[in-house]
N, C-alpha and C positions, 0 to 999 in steps of 0.2 A: 503494499499499500503504502503511495504516494507521502512524502509528509506538508502537515500543514501548514497555510504562513498566513499570517497577521497583519493589518498595516495600523499601524496607531498611527491616527497625524495628532502634532500636538502636546507630545510626549513629553515635553520643555516644563507641563506643569503639572500641576497637583495631578488629579486625575488621570490624566495621563500616565504620567511617568506611574503612577501605582497598578491604572490596567496594563502597561509592558508587563510590570513585576509578578502582578498576579496569577498571567498569561505563563510566564517560564515557570511559575512555581508549580504548577497544574497538571499544565501540557505534557507530552509524553518526552522525553529526553533524546541526546543525538546518543550514538554508541559511540563506548569509548574512544576514538580512534573512526571521523565519520570519514565519509569520503567528500568528496569536491562537489556532486552529488546533490541536490537538497532532497532524492528522491529515494530511501531509503527501505527495507523490509521494516523498521520499528517505527513506522510512520509517525517518528518526531514533529515537533513542532519550530521554525524560524518566524520570528517577528522582528520586521522593519517596523523603526520609528522615528517619525521626527522631529526635529527644535528645529527654531530662528532662530533666535538673540545668542543664545547660550546651550552648547553641550554639554546635556548628562553625565554625572558622572555613574549611570548606572553599564557597566560592563559584562559579558556572557559570550559563550559562544556558539550559542544561538539567536545572537542579536545584532543587528545592524542598525547603522545607527546613517541617517538623511539630513540634509540640512534643505530645512524647504520655507518659503514665503506663501503660502497658504494664497494670498492674493491675488500673487501671477497665475496665468495662466501657463506660460510658455514653460515657468519650473516645475508646474503639475507635470505638463503634457511630457517635461525632460525623467521626471521619475516613475511614470508609467512607463514611457521608452526604456528607461535606467535595467528596469525590473522585467523586461519583458520574456526572458531567458529564463529568471529564478520561476518565473510564474508559469513555463509554458512546462519547464520538469515537476510544480507541484502548485495546483491554483488556490488561488485567494481562498478563505474562506473569509475570515473576516478582515472590513475597511470598517474603521472607529473615526471620523474627524468627531478630535476632542477641543479644539479650537473655539475660543469667545473672549471677549473681552465685554465686560462690563462700565469700568471707570479704568482712567489712570490721573496725570498729572495736573491734564488741561479739558476733561472732560469727567462730568459726574451724572448720576442720574438724576433727570428732573423732579420736582418736589410740583412744579404748576406749570400750566401752558407758557407764561411768563420767561423758564425757563428754557424751553424749547430754541436751539441752533439746525440751522440747515444741514453743516459741516457736522455734527452728530450725532445727526441722523444715519446720511450715508457714511459716516465712515465705516459706525454698525452693521450698518447693512454687508459691508464691503466683506467686515470681516468675520461673523455670525451668521452671514445664511451665502449670501453667491460662492464661495468658496466647496460649499459640497454638489456642489452644483458639478462645480466641473472636476472637482473629485471623480463625482458618480460619471463624467463623461469619458473624464480619458481612464478611468479602471472599468469600463465597462465591460472592454472585450475579456480581462483579467475574472472579474469575477464571476461571470457569464460560464467559467470551464467549471466550476462547483456545483454541486448536487444540490447544495444547499449551505450558500452563503449567506450572509449577514450585510449588510452594505446601510452604517448606526452615525447618527450628529446627537451630541452631548445638546440636548436647547432646553426649554424652561416652563415651566410650571406657568411662571405666570406670562407666556407669550399663549398661553390658551385664553379664547376672546371670554369663552362659555364661563369660564371660572375669575374673569378680573374681576372683582368688588372691590380695592379700595384703588386703584387709578393712579397717575400718577408714574416716572419709570415711561415714559412715551417713547425715547428711542431704541431703549432695551426692549422693551413689550412688541415695539412695532418687528424691531429683527429677527424676533425668538418667530411671534405671528411668521412671519416671509420664509422664515426657516419651516415652519411646519407644514406651509404650502406647498414649499418646493416639494419636501420629501411626500405627502401627499400623491404631489402630479406624478412625480414622480415612480412612485410607487406602480402607479396606472397605466404608466408607458412601458415600465420592463411585467407588467403584467404578461404582457402579449409577448415583449421580446426577452424579455429576464428568468422565466419561469421557478427559476432554482431560485431567486435570491429573492431576500428579506429587507424589507426598507423600513426603517426602526426610529421613529423622533423619542428622544433618554432624556425622562426627566431626572437627575441625579439627586433630586434634595439638595440641604442645605450642606454645603464642604466646609471644612477649614482651611480654604484656600486665601490666598492673596484678593483676589478675585470679591471673595464676601467679608474679607477681614471689615471692610468698614462698619458693618451690620450684622454681627454676628453679636450685639448686643441684644438683639430682638427677639433673638431664636434659644429653644430653653436648651441645655443643655444635650436632651437626648435627642434635639433634634437634629444636633448638629455632628457629623461626620469627620470621621477621617477620611482622606484619600484611601485608605484603606479599603478603609472600611466600604465608601462608595462602589474603590474600584470592587471589591468581592461583587455587593448587591450588582452594580453592572454585569459583571463575567456570568452573575448565575442565570439574572435576564436573559442575557445574550446567549448565552446555551442554550437554551430550553426554546427560541424562538425557529419557528416553522417559516419556509418558503409561503403557505396558506393564510401567516399572521401578517404578511406584509400591511404596510399601507397607517398604521397605526401608533397614536402617540402612548408610550409605555412611562409611570411614574420608577423609582427605582427599587420600589417590593413587591413591582408586575401589575403593581392597580396600572388600569387600562383610565386614559384623562380624558377627557374631553375636549376639540379643538379649539 
């Protein structure tokens, strides 16, 4: 049986890095002296992971790092081309996009309409939404080779229109709602062209990373997860996803969320 391959995009962040570690800890290992081919009788896993500005320190014989700017269409196309030979030996099982932004030095979630800025809306959609479609476009041939692949993106419950009770956070909510629509639309097209792929939007809960740090004081301690705990939840969730469940929005605990 061929090796299983995984691509974790945004593994320089807390959730992505923890998910890489979770996969490597759980999936079959390579033989003590693996051949140069990824296709082995032991069905080992192999993880490709991307970083943008700072390469993580995690190293493993079954892990390969790639620098990637997910907003650059040409870089994603180049990565897909670079991995083509590997994917021909062993099809891509999971592609998970963990990239996302909520705030930075010059960007904060809007408390009201007066704080809305066009530049912020554009930036968050460029980072939180568009890359998933670019990844789907360029890695579609690789995912099609697997009989039960998963294409997933870390979304957020605040992107649910039906669940919106508090308002505010215009740009972030809009970018995640746009992402959810993109994934739903992709799942409809791939139902015809890629019937073996499950497309999923994932809500990870509130994780103790830099993204949530300014807002953690409002979160009960039992609802604030470590990156490792979130990765464990997501790993278990994606391990149970079948192509028949494509086009749905899932919380970390397996609850299906409204769009």
